[in-house]
N, C-alpha and C positions, 0 to 999 in steps of 0.2 A: 480812749475808746471804751473802757469799762468805767463805770462810776466808782469813785473812791469810797463812798459811804456804804456800799453793799459788800459785806463779807461773803466769801464763797461758802456755799452750803454743801457739806459732804452728802453724798447720795446714801440715803437710808432706805433700804428695801428689805422686805422680809423674803427670805429664801425658802421656797417650798421644794421639797424633794419628793418626786413621785416614783414609786416603785411599781414595776409591772406586776400585775396579778396573773399568776399562771392559771390556766384552765386545767381542770383535771381531765386526763385522757378519757375518751368515751369508752365505756365498758362494752367491748364487742367480743363476740365469740370468735375465736380464731377461724379463719376460713379453711374449709377442707382443702387439703393439698391434692390436686389431681395428679395421679401418676401419669407420667409422660413416657411414651415409648422411647428408648434410646435411639438417637439418630434423627429424630424429628423434633422440630421446634414449633410450638403453637404460634399462630398468627398474633395472638395477644398474650403477653407474658405477665404473670402475676408474681409478686414477691411478698412474702410475709415478713414484716418487721419484727424485731424482738419484743415490742410492746403489744403485738397482736394485730396491728393494723395491716391492711393489705393494699399494696400499691400495684395498680394494673396499668400496663402500657404496651406499646408496640415494641417488638424486638428490633434491635438495630443490628443489621447484618453488615459486615465490613464490605465496602465497595471493592469489587474486583475489576481492574481495568480490562478492557477488551484486548484480546491478543492482537498485537500489531502484525499486519500482513507484511511478509518479507518483500522488500523492494528488489526489483531485478538489478543485477549488477550492470553498471555502465562501463563500457570499455574506455580505456585511456585514449585510444585513437579517435573515438567519437568526440570526446571532450576537447582534444587538440584541434579537430576540424572545426568544431563550433567556435572555439576561441579565435582561431585564425579567421573565420568568416566575420566575426564581430570586429576584429582588428582591421580587416580589409575594408569593411564598410566605414569605419571611422576615418581611415586614411582617405578614402574616396570623397567623403564629405568634406574633409579638410582641404583636399585639392580643389574641389568645386568652389569653396569659399576663397581659396587663394587666387584662383584664376579670375573670379569676380572682382577681387580687390585689385589685382593687377590691371584689369580692363578699366576700372574706375579711375585708378591712378594715371593711366595713360591718357584717358580722356581729359582729366584735369590738367595735366601738363600741356597737352595740345591746346587747350583753351587759354592757358597762360601765355603760350608762345604767340597765338593769334592776337591776344589782347596787347602784348608788347609790340608786335608788328604794327598794329593799328595805331597805337599811341606814338611810336617812333615815326611812322609815316605821316601822321598829322603834324608832328613837331617839325619834320623836314619841310612839309608843305607850307607851314606858317613861316618858317625861316626864308623860304624862297620868295613867297609872295610879299612878305614885309620888307625884305632887303631891296627888291626892285622898286618899291614905292618910295623909299627914303632917299635914294641916290639920284633919282630923276633920269634913269636910263643910261647914265655914263659910268665908265669904269675908270677908277683912279689907281695908278700903280706908282709907287715910290721906289726909284732905283738910284742910289748914290746921291741922295738929297736933290735929285732932279725929279720933276713931276711931269709925267706924260699923261695927257688927257686927250683921248680920241685922236690920235695921230698928230697932235699939235704939241710943240715943245715950248714949255714955259720955264725959263731959267733963272 
């Protein structure tokens, strides 16, 4: 993969170190401090830093949540009536589904019975019509090795 005749060359780079150059602070006259009446806060607050710079910004007031309105007490009887009504509706819905299921099951069983009767009736009809065609209209009965055929004795 690598050619054998090329020796690896170590990386030789010159390292330069850069030091940040600090800017001298601007020579500013300290801002006059405005006396504030106790109890009032100005809309814009100013702070004088130790090096004489002035930082001005809006004052941040802590957010006070709005007082919650008291909820009226709900009586235990009202809760019980409401839960009973919900339970009653659930039971009624279940009974409606149950009666629908029973009606569908009854119709299905009735159709199966009718289908079985039609198939059995067809089988009986085939047996009757095919039996009379094969024997030629005569009835044969075997009693004690004697054969009776249409009131005639063959021994």
